[in-house]
C-alpha positions in Angstrom: 112.3 31.1 21.7 114.1 28.9 24.2 111.0 27.2 25.7 111.1 23.4 25.6 110.0 22.3 22.1 107.9 19.1 21.8 108.5 17.3 18.5 106.3 14.5 17.3 107.8 12.1 14.7 105.3 10.1 12.7 106.3 6.5 12.4 103.9 5.0 9.9 104.7 3.0 6.7 102.5 4.6 4.0 101.1 2.6 1.1 102.5 3.4 -2.3 100.1 5.3 -4.6 97.4 5.4 -1.9 97.0 9.1 -1.3 93.5 8.9 0.3 94.5 6.0 2.6 97.8 7.6 3.7 96.0 10.9 4.4 93.5 9.0 6.5 96.3 7.2 8.4 98.0 10.5 9.1 94.8 12.1 10.3 94.2 9.2 12.7 97.7 9.7 14.1 97.1 13.5 14.4 93.9 12.8 16.3 95.9 10.8 18.8 98.6 13.5 18.9 95.9 16.1 19.8 96.3 14.9 23.5 100.1 15.3 23.5 100.3 19.1 23.1 103.2 19.0 20.7 104.7 22.0 18.9 105.9 20.3 15.7 104.8 17.2 13.8 107.2 15.7 11.2 106.2 13.0 8.7 108.4 10.7 6.6 109.5 11.6 3.1 106.8 11.7 0.4 104.3 10.4 2.9 101.2 11.1 0.9 102.1 9.0 -2.1 104.2 6.5 -0.2 107.3 7.5 -2.1 106.1 5.9 -5.3 109.2 7.3 -7.2 111.2 4.3 -6.0 109.2 2.0 -8.3 110.9 1.3 -11.7 107.5 1.5 -13.4 107.1 5.1 -12.4 108.8 7.6 -14.8 109.4 11.3 -14.5 106.2 11.8 -16.6 103.9 9.4 -14.7 105.2 10.7 -11.4 102.8 13.6 -12.0 99.9 11.2 -11.4 100.8 11.1 -7.7 102.0 14.6 -7.2 99.8 17.3 -5.6 99.3 21.0 -5.8 99.5 22.0 -2.1 97.4 25.1 -2.6 94.3 23.2 -3.6 94.8 19.6 -2.3 92.0 18.6 0.1 94.3 16.3 2.1 96.7 19.2 2.7 93.7 21.3 3.5 92.6 18.9 6.3 96.1 18.8 7.8 96.2 22.6 7.7 92.9 22.7 9.6 94.3 20.4 12.2 97.4 22.5 12.6 95.3 25.6 13.1 93.0 23.9 15.6 95.8 22.5 17.7 98.3 25.4 17.2 101.0 23.0 15.8 103.6 23.2 13.1 103.5 20.4 10.6 106.4 19.3 8.2 104.6 17.2 5.6 106.4 15.0 3.0 104.8 15.1 -0.5 105.5 14.9 -4.2 104.8 18.5 -5.2 103.5 19.6 -8.6 104.9 22.9 -9.9 104.6 24.5 -13.4 108.1 23.3 -14.3 107.8 19.8 -13.0 107.7 17.6 -9.8 109.7 18.1 -6.6 110.3 15.9 -3.6 109.1 18.4 -1.0 108.4 19.0 2.6 105.6 21.4 3.1 105.9 23.9 6.0 102.6 24.5 7.8 102.6 26.9 10.8 100.5 27.0 13.9 97.8 29.1 12.2 97.4 26.5 9.5 99.1 28.7 6.9 101.3 27.1 4.3 104.3 29.3 4.8 106.8 27.6 2.5 108.3 24.3 1.3 111.7 22.7 1.1 112.6 20.8 -2.1 115.1 17.9 -1.9 118.4 19.2 -3.2 120.5 16.0 -3.6 118.8 13.8 -6.1 120.4 10.5 -7.2 119.1 7.2 -8.8 115.3 7.2 -8.5 115.2 10.7 -7.2 116.3 12.0 -10.6 112.7 11.6 -11.6 112.2 14.8 -9.5 113.5 18.2 -10.2 116.3 19.1 -7.7 115.8 21.9 -5.3 118.1 24.9 -5.7 118.4 26.3 -2.2 119.0 25.4 1.5 116.7 27.9 3.2 116.0 28.4 6.9 112.5 29.1 8.2 111.5 31.5 10.9 109.1 30.5 13.7 108.0 31.3 17.2 110.8 29.0 18.4 113.5 30.6 16.2 115.1 29.5 13.0 114.9 25.9 11.8 115.9 24.0 8.7 114.7 21.0 6.7 116.6 18.3 4.9 115.0 15.4 3.0 116.4 11.9 3.3 119.7 11.7 1.3 120.4 15.4 1.8 121.8 14.4 5.2 124.7 12.5 3.7 126.4 15.7 2.7 127.9 17.5 5.7 127.7 20.8 3.9 123.9 20.6 3.8 123.4 20.5 7.6 126.3 22.9 8.1 124.7 25.5 5.7 121.5 25.5 7.7 123.4 25.8 11.0 125.5 28.6 9.8 122.3 30.5 8.8 121.1 30.1 12.4 119.0 26.9 12.5 119.1 25.3 15.9 117.0 22.3 14.8 116.7 20.4 11.5 113.7 18.4 10.6 114.6 15.4 8.4 111.7 13.6 6.7 113.2 10.4 5.2 112.4 7.0 3.7 115.9 5.5 3.1 118.7 4.0 5.2 117.9 3.6 8.9 120.7 1.2 10.1 123.4 1.6 12.6 125.6 3.4 10.1 122.9 6.0 9.7 122.6 6.4 13.4 126.3 7.2 13.7 126.0 9.6 10.7 123.2 11.5 12.3 125.1 11.8 15.6 128.0 13.2 13.7 125.9 15.7 11.7 124.5 17.0 15.0 127.9 17.1 16.7 129.8 18.8 13.9 127.1 21.5 13.3 125.9 21.8 16.9 122.3 21.3 16.0 119.3 19.0 16.9 118.2 16.7 14.1 114.9 14.9 14.0 115.4 12.0 11.5 111.9 10.8 10.8 111.5 7.5 9.0 108.5 5.1 8.6 110.1 2.6 11.0 112.4 4.8 13.1 112.1 8.0 15.1 115.7 9.2 15.8 116.5 12.5 17.4 120.1 13.6 18.0 121.3 16.5 20.0 124.1 19.1 19.5 126.6 17.1 21.4 126.0 14.0 19.2 123.9 12.4 21.9 120.7 10.4 21.2 117.5 11.7 22.8 115.2 9.3 20.9 115.8 6.1 18.9 112.4 4.5 18.7 111.7 1.6 16.4 108.8 0.0 18.2 105.8 -0.8 15.9 103.3 -0.6 18.7 103.0 3.2 18.3 102.6 5.4 15.3 104.7 8.3 16.6 107.3 9.3 19.1 107.3 12.6 21.1 110.5 14.1 22.3 111.1 17.4 24.2 114.2 19.4 23.4 115.7 22.5 24.9 116.9 24.8 22.1 119.0 26.9 24.6 121.4 24.0 24.7 122.4 24.9 21.1 123.1 28.5 22.1 125.2 27.3 25.1 127.3 24.9 23.0 127.8 27.4 20.2 129.2 29.9 22.6 131.3 27.5 24.6 135.1 27.2 24.6 135.3 24.5 21.9 132.5 25.7 19.6 132.6 24.3 16.1 130.7 26.9 14.1 132.4 29.9 15.8 135.9 28.6 15.3 135.6 27.5 11.7 138.6 28.4 9.5 136.8 29.5 6.4 140.0 31.1 5.1 141.4 27.5 4.6 138.5 25.5 3.4 138.0 24.6 -0.3 134.5 25.0 -1.9 
């Protein structure tokens, strides 16, 4: 569980409403990644549909035209096949169709190609109100231990990352499509530092990976590659969380307000 973990962050700008084209772009990147022996691949937010929800012309009703059923979608099926063939986890951003409506989701595909779960974006403002808001902040179990997922704006609330860390997550995968400026870099460093956790912020134009001290392991914005690969040592989280100035351990929950 403390072996080095190699994380690939896909850095491709998807085309809006072009599900076949975006799936093909991702499969080409995955083919290249086959040589990298990575453990986890993370895509940007709503990668398959190109985050079409930001368009004013798209309504809550018409958003369904771009949403998928993960259990039967052929693009998801091809990605699951790749995950199984290469024994790699994949965190895939999609608009997900459910009986009650559409969610902004990250699908969780394990090394065997099994769809083991999904995370639905919980903090929905402005255009994201076209989606149903997720109702939980779960952690997922894996061969490398517990991990969490946040989608884009979720990272702006300290409680979101903290909730995952308190549940035992040592790394958070963060598919995103929004702000990627210097303010965001500082925010991600702070989120990692205050919750003693690795965070893989994965944007169409930026691969940013911060460590549990608030340091930066990767901040790649080059457009000459479609992904970045960073190796992390999850045992660093355990060391920091048991150290003399640990944040999680020394919280004063008897004082904090909800």
